[in-house]
SERO-4910 file (N, C-alpha, C, O; in steps of 0.05 Angstrom, whole numbers):
BEGIN
 pado doro    nc1    nc2    nc3   cac1   cac2   cac3    cc1    cc2    cc3    oc1    oc2    oc3
  Met    A    408   -608  -2605    431   -624  -2613    435   -647  -2594    431   -645  -2570
  Lys    A    442   -669  -2605    448   -693  -2590    477   -693  -2581    493   -680  -2594
  Pro    A    484   -707  -2560    512   -708  -2552    530   -718  -2575    553   -709  -2576
  Ala    A    521   -735  -2592    537   -744  -2614    543   -721  -2633    566   -719  -2643
  Asp    A    524   -703  -2638    528   -680  -2655    549   -661  -2643    565   -650  -2658
  Leu    A    549   -657  -2617    568   -640  -2604    596   -651  -2608    615   -635  -2613
  Asp    A    599   -677  -2606    625   -689  -2610    635   -684  -2638    658   -678  -2643
  Ile    A    617   -686  -2658    624   -682  -2686    633   -653  -2690    653   -648  -2703
  Ala    A    618   -634  -2679    624   -606  -2683    652   -600  -2670    668   -585  -2681
  His    A    656   -612  -2648    682   -608  -2634    705   -619  -2650    726   -607  -2651
  Thr    A    701   -642  -2661    723   -655  -2676    728   -641  -2702    751   -643  -2713
  His    A    709   -627  -2714    713   -613  -2739    722   -584  -2734    726   -569  -2753
  Arg    A    727   -577  -2710    737   -550  -2702    720   -527  -2712    730   -507  -2721
  Lys    A    694   -531  -2711    676   -510  -2719    674   -490  -2696    675   -497  -2672
  Leu    A    672   -465  -2703    669   -444  -2683    641   -446  -2672    621   -444  -2686
  Gln    A    639   -449  -2646    613   -452  -2633    603   -426  -2621    579   -423  -2617
  Gly    A    622   -407  -2615    614   -382  -2603    638   -367  -2594    661   -377  -2595
  Val    A    634   -342  -2585    656   -325  -2576    648   -314  -2549    625   -307  -2544
  Phe    A    668   -313  -2531    663   -301  -2505    684   -279  -2501    708   -283  -2506
  Ala    A    675   -256  -2493    693   -234  -2488    687   -222  -2461    663   -221  -2452
  Ala    A    708   -212  -2447    704   -200  -2421    720   -174  -2421    742   -173  -2431
  Ala    A    709   -153  -2409    724   -128  -2406    718   -117  -2379    697   -122  -2367
  Arg    A    737   -101  -2369    734    -89  -2343    744    -60  -2345    766    -55  -2356
  Asp    A    728    -41  -2335    736    -13  -2335    755     -9  -2311    747    -12  -2288
  Val    A    780     -1  -2317    800      2  -2296    806     32  -2291    826     39  -2278
  Thr    A    790     50  -2302    794     78  -2299    796     87  -2270    814    101  -2262
  Glu    A    777     78  -2254    776     85  -2226    801     75  -2211    812     89  -2195
  Arg    A    809     51  -2217    833     39  -2205    858     55  -2212    875     61  -2195
  Lys    A    860     63  -2238    883     79  -2246    883    107  -2232    905    116  -2225
  Arg    A    860    119  -2229    859    144  -2214    868    141  -2186    883    157  -2175
  Phe    A    859    119  -2173    866    114  -2146    897    110  -2143    909    120  -2125
  Glu    A    908     94  -2162    937     89  -2161    953    115  -2165    973    119  -2152
  Gln    A    943    133  -2183    957    159  -2187    955    176  -2162    975    188  -2154
  Ala    A    932    177  -2149    929    192  -2125    946    181  -2102    958    196  -2087
  Leu    A    948    155  -2101    965    142  -2081    995    149  -2085   1009    155  -2066
  Gln    A   1003    148  -2110   1031    155  -2117   1037    184  -2110   1058    190  -2099
  Glu    A   1019    202  -2116   1023    230  -2109   1024    234  -2079   1040    250  -2069
  Lys    A   1007    220  -2064   1007    223  -2035   1033    212  -2023   1044    224  -2005
  Asn    A   1043    190  -2034   1069    179  -2025   1092    199  -2030   1109    202  -2012
  Ile    A   1092    212  -2052   1113    232  -2058   1111    255  -2038   1132    264  -2028
  Glu    A   1087    264  -2032   1084    286  -2013   1092    277  -1985   1105    292  -1971
  Leu    A   1086    253  -1977   1094    243  -1951   1124    240  -1949   1136    246  -1928
  Glu    A   1137    232  -1971   1167    231  -1971   1179    259  -1967   1198    262  -1953
  Arg    A   1167    279  -1980   1177    306  -1977   1174    315  -1948   1192    327  -1936
  Gln    A   1150    310  -1936   1146    318  -1908   1164    303  -1889   1174    315  -1870
  Asn    A   1170    278  -1895   1188    263  -1878   1216    274  -1879   1230    276  -1859
  Arg    A   1225    283  -1903   1251    296  -1905   1252    322  -1889   1272    327  -1875
  Arg    A   1231    337  -1890   1230    362  -1874   1231    356  -1844   1245    370  -1829
  Val    A   1217    336  -1835   1217    328  -1807   1245    319  -1799   1255    326  -1777
  Glu    A   1258    303  -1816   1285    294  -1810   1305    317  -1808   1322    318  -1790
  Glu    A   1302    337  -1826   1319    361  -1824   1315    376  -1799   1334    385  -1786
  Ala    A   1289    379  -1791   1283    393  -1766   1294    378  -1742   1304    391  -1723
  Asn    A   1293    352  -1743   1304    336  -1721   1334    339  -1719   1345    341  -1697
  Arg    A   1347    340  -1742   1376    344  -1741   1383    371  -1730   1402    374  -1715
  Leu    A   1368    392  -1738   1373    418  -1727   1368    419  -1697   1384    431  -1682
  Ser    A   1347    407  -1689   1340    406  -1660   1362    392  -1644   1370    401  -1623
  Glu    A   1372    370  -1655   1393    355  -1641   1419    372  -1640   1433    372  -1620
  Phe    A   1425    386  -1662   1448    404  -1663   1446    425  -1642   1465    430  -1627
  Leu    A   1423    438  -1640   1419    460  -1620   1421    449  -1592   1431    462  -1574
  Ala    A   1410    425  -1587   1411    414  -1560   1441    408  -1553   1449    413  -1530
  Asn    A   1456    398  -1572   1484    393  -1567   1500    419  -1562   1516    420  -1544
  Met    A   1494    439  -1578   1507    465  -1574   1500    477  -1546   1517    487  -1532
  Ser    A   1475    475  -1539   1466    485  -1513   1481    471  -1490   1490    484  -1471
  His    A   1483    445  -1492   1498    429  -1472   1527    438  -1471   1538    443  -1449
  Glu    A   1540    441  -1494   1568    449  -1494   1571    477  -1482   1590    482  -1467
  Leu    A   1553    495  -1489   1555    523  -1478   1552    523  -1447   1566    536  -1433
  Arg    A   1532    507  -1438   1528    506  -1409   1552    494  -1394   1561    506  -1374
  Thr    A   1561    472  -1404   1583    459  -1389   1609    476  -1391   1624    477  -1371
  Thr    A   1613    489  -1413   1637    506  -1416   1635    530  -1396   1654    536  -1382
  Ala    A   1612    542  -1395   1608    565  -1377   1610    557  -1348   1623    570  -1332
  Glu    A   1598    534  -1341   1600    524  -1313   1629    518  -1306   1638    525  -1284
  Arg    A   1643    504  -1323   1671    497  -1318   1688    522  -1315   1705    524  -1296
  Asp    A   1684    542  -1332   1700    567  -1331   1695    581  -1304   1714    591  -1292
  Cys    A   1670    582  -1296   1664    596  -1271   1676    581  -1247   1687    594  -1229
  Leu    A   1674    555  -1247   1685    540  -1224   1715    541  -1224   1727    542  -1202
  Asn    A   1728    541  -1247   1757    543  -1249   1767    570  -1240   1790    573  -1231
  Arg    A   1751    590  -1242   1759    617  -1234   1755    622  -1204   1762    643  -1194
  Gly    A   1744    603  -1191   1740    605  -1162   1716    622  -1155   1715    633  -1132
  Asn    A   1697    625  -1172   1673    642  -1167   1650    625  -1155   1628    626  -1164
  His    A   1657    609  -1135   1636    591  -1123   1613    607  -1110   1591    598  -1112
  Ser    A   1619    629  -1098   1598    644  -1085   1580    659  -1105   1557    665  -1100
  Arg    A   1591    665  -1127   1576    680  -1148   1573    663  -1173   1573    673  -1195
  Thr    A   1569    637  -1170   1569    618  -1192   1547    625  -1212   1552    625  -1237
  Phe    A   1523    631  -1203   1501    637  -1221   1506    661  -1238   1503    660  -1263
  Ser    A   1515    683  -1226   1520    707  -1241   1543    703  -1260   1543    714  -1283
  Cys    A   1563    689  -1251   1586    683  -1268   1577    666  -1292   1584    671  -1315
  Trp    A   1561    645  -1286   1551    627  -1307   1535    642  -1327   1537    638  -1352
  Leu    A   1518    661  -1318   1501    676  -1335   1518    694  -1354   1513    696  -1378
  Ser    A   1538    706  -1342   1556    724  -1358   1571    707  -1379   1573    715  -1402
  Arg    A   1582    684  -1370   1597    668  -1388   1579    656  -1410   1587    653  -1433
  Ser    A   1555    648  -1403   1536    637  -1422   1530    657  -1444   1528    650  -1467
  Gln    A   1526    682  -1436   1519    703  -1455   1542    707  -1475   1537    707  -1499
  Ser    A   1566    709  -1465   1589    714  -1483   1595    689  -1500   1601    692  -1524
  Thr    A   1593    665  -1489   1597    641  -1504   1575    637  -1525   1581    629  -1548
  Gly    A   1551    643  -1517   1528    642  -1536   1532    661  -1559   1526    654  -1582
  Asp    A   1540    685  -1553   1545    705  -1574   1566    695  -1594   1563    699  -1618
  Arg    A   1587    683  -1584   1608    673  -1602   1597    650  -1619   1604    647  -1642
  Ala    A   1580    633  -1607   1569    610  -1622   1551    619  -1644   1551    608  -1666
  Ile    A   1534    639  -1638   1516    650  -1658   1532    662  -1681   1525    659  -1705
  Thr    A   1553    676  -1674   1570    688  -1695   1582    666  -1712   1583    669  -1737
  Ala    A   1590    644  -1700   1603    622  -1715   1583    608  -1733   1589    600  -1755
  Val    A   1558    605  -1723   1538    591  -1739   1529    609  -1761   1512    602  -1777
***
């Protein structure tokens, strides 16, 4: 074909050919599904860790409150010479009450 013939074919809107392209996205879809499932599992695990952290923080605060209460009670009672045994006794009874409350 001469360049002039190409121009004529183009101006008459004749179909010169067809081009088609396809891509298999099966593997990509599998990967996306696996990624979504992994994200859901990680979110669940993250919630469990956050709950455990809140419990740990609560127990640390309770422990602090129990210790300071027992120490204050022993010192207010004038048991300076027997502070440790007093503290131990008060900690046990205060701890028992806290466990009952929880």
